[in-house]
PLY file of the C-alpha trace (Angstrom):
ply
format ascii 1.0
element vertex 123
property float x
property float y
property float z
element edge 122
property int vertex1
property int vertex2
end_header
-0.01 -0.14 -0.01
1.38 3.46 -0.82
-1.29 5.40 0.58
-2.47 6.71 3.86
-5.78 8.05 5.38
-6.80 11.41 3.70
-5.14 10.68 0.32
-7.06 11.40 -2.63
-7.67 8.50 -4.58
-9.41 6.89 -7.58
-10.67 3.35 -7.24
-12.70 0.55 -8.93
-15.16 -1.51 -7.15
-15.92 -5.27 -7.66
-18.70 -4.07 -10.03
-16.27 -2.04 -12.22
-17.67 1.45 -10.75
-15.16 4.30 -10.65
-14.89 5.99 -7.26
-13.04 9.31 -6.86
-12.70 10.52 -3.19
-10.30 10.29 -0.19
-9.43 7.57 2.23
-11.36 7.54 5.57
-9.69 4.35 6.99
-7.57 1.47 5.79
-7.85 -2.07 7.03
-4.39 -3.53 6.39
-5.07 -6.88 7.39
-7.87 -7.52 5.12
-6.40 -5.43 2.43
-9.47 -3.03 2.11
-9.71 0.88 2.22
-12.69 2.91 2.95
-13.15 5.79 0.62
-15.38 8.68 1.16
-16.76 9.16 -2.23
-17.10 12.50 -3.90
-17.88 11.35 -7.50
-18.75 8.31 -9.10
-20.29 6.32 -12.14
-23.21 5.36 -9.68
-24.93 8.58 -8.43
-26.17 6.76 -5.21
-22.46 6.05 -3.90
-21.78 9.85 -3.89
-21.48 11.18 -0.35
-21.27 7.88 1.22
-18.01 5.41 2.35
-17.44 2.51 0.06
-15.04 -0.38 0.91
-12.93 -1.24 -1.90
-9.71 -3.59 -2.37
-6.54 -1.67 -1.77
-5.13 -3.16 -4.92
-7.78 -1.49 -6.74
-6.84 2.03 -5.28
-4.66 4.45 -7.12
-3.29 7.68 -5.32
-3.93 10.93 -7.31
-0.85 13.26 -7.69
-0.64 16.30 -5.53
-1.23 19.32 -7.50
-0.76 23.14 -6.58
-3.83 25.08 -6.55
-3.31 28.73 -7.63
-6.27 29.64 -9.26
-8.98 31.83 -7.08
-11.99 29.71 -8.05
-10.06 26.35 -7.32
-9.07 27.50 -3.99
-12.87 28.51 -3.12
-14.24 25.12 -4.14
-11.70 23.40 -2.02
-12.67 25.66 0.93
-16.34 24.34 0.34
-14.97 20.71 0.54
-13.07 21.90 3.76
-16.28 23.15 5.31
-17.94 20.17 4.35
-15.87 17.75 5.76
-15.08 20.02 8.80
-11.40 20.01 8.45
-10.49 23.07 10.40
-6.71 22.85 9.77
-7.47 22.34 6.06
-9.80 25.35 5.90
-7.13 27.54 7.56
-4.67 26.65 5.09
-7.05 27.21 2.06
-8.04 30.54 3.62
-4.51 31.61 3.71
-3.74 30.52 0.32
-6.82 32.40 -1.00
-5.92 35.64 0.77
-2.12 35.29 -0.78
-3.80 35.01 -4.22
-6.23 37.82 -3.79
-3.20 40.05 -2.58
-1.02 39.23 -5.68
-4.15 39.61 -7.82
-4.94 43.01 -6.31
-1.10 44.02 -6.75
-1.08 43.01 -10.44
-4.44 45.03 -11.21
-5.97 41.77 -12.48
-9.11 42.59 -10.50
-9.83 45.47 -12.91
-9.33 43.41 -16.01
-11.13 40.15 -14.95
-14.43 40.01 -12.85
-14.39 37.76 -10.12
-16.82 34.87 -10.00
-17.40 32.56 -7.25
-18.87 28.99 -8.65
-20.31 26.82 -5.66
-22.47 23.92 -5.82
-25.63 25.98 -5.59
-24.84 28.13 -8.44
-22.87 31.19 -9.35
-22.47 34.12 -6.87
-20.76 37.20 -7.96
-18.57 39.11 -5.78
0 1
1 2
2 3
3 4
4 5
5 6
6 7
7 8
8 9
9 10
10 11
11 12
12 13
13 14
14 15
15 16
16 17
17 18
18 19
19 20
20 21
21 22
22 23
23 24
24 25
25 26
26 27
27 28
28 29
29 30
30 31
31 32
32 33
33 34
34 35
35 36
36 37
37 38
38 39
39 40
40 41
41 42
42 43
43 44
44 45
45 46
46 47
47 48
48 49
49 50
50 51
51 52
52 53
53 54
54 55
55 56
56 57
57 58
58 59
59 60
60 61
61 62
62 63
63 64
64 65
65 66
66 67
67 68
68 69
69 70
70 71
71 72
72 73
73 74
74 75
75 76
76 77
77 78
78 79
79 80
80 81
81 82
82 83
83 84
84 85
85 86
86 87
87 88
88 89
89 90
90 91
91 92
92 93
93 94
94 95
95 96
96 97
97 98
98 99
99 100
100 101
101 102
102 103
103 104
104 105
105 106
106 107
107 108
108 109
109 110
110 111
111 112
112 113
113 114
114 115
115 116
116 117
117 118
118 119
119 120
120 121
121 122
């Protein structure tokens, strides 16, 4: 196993359904990972924890988010999962992005739109 709890992963179930989510827990003895599903081929699996074989789990690469809308979407996820530490990290990242944008004058050129699960809100 090359993953740990909280890693973002893609997995395949025994029924050949694709899951995208993060590791909630790992049972090393049975070779099972429990994945909190955020996207799936099967709509009813979204938001639930699914057990998958550890060999069917692939860790997603860590990527740097430097676009304001991406960070805001991740803040939504942090709030949903009640991860205070991640929320604080993302808030600091958002503040840094907004300060850099203001210094370059990009806010005058591009309007800032915030996309969330409920629709589009303009600041």
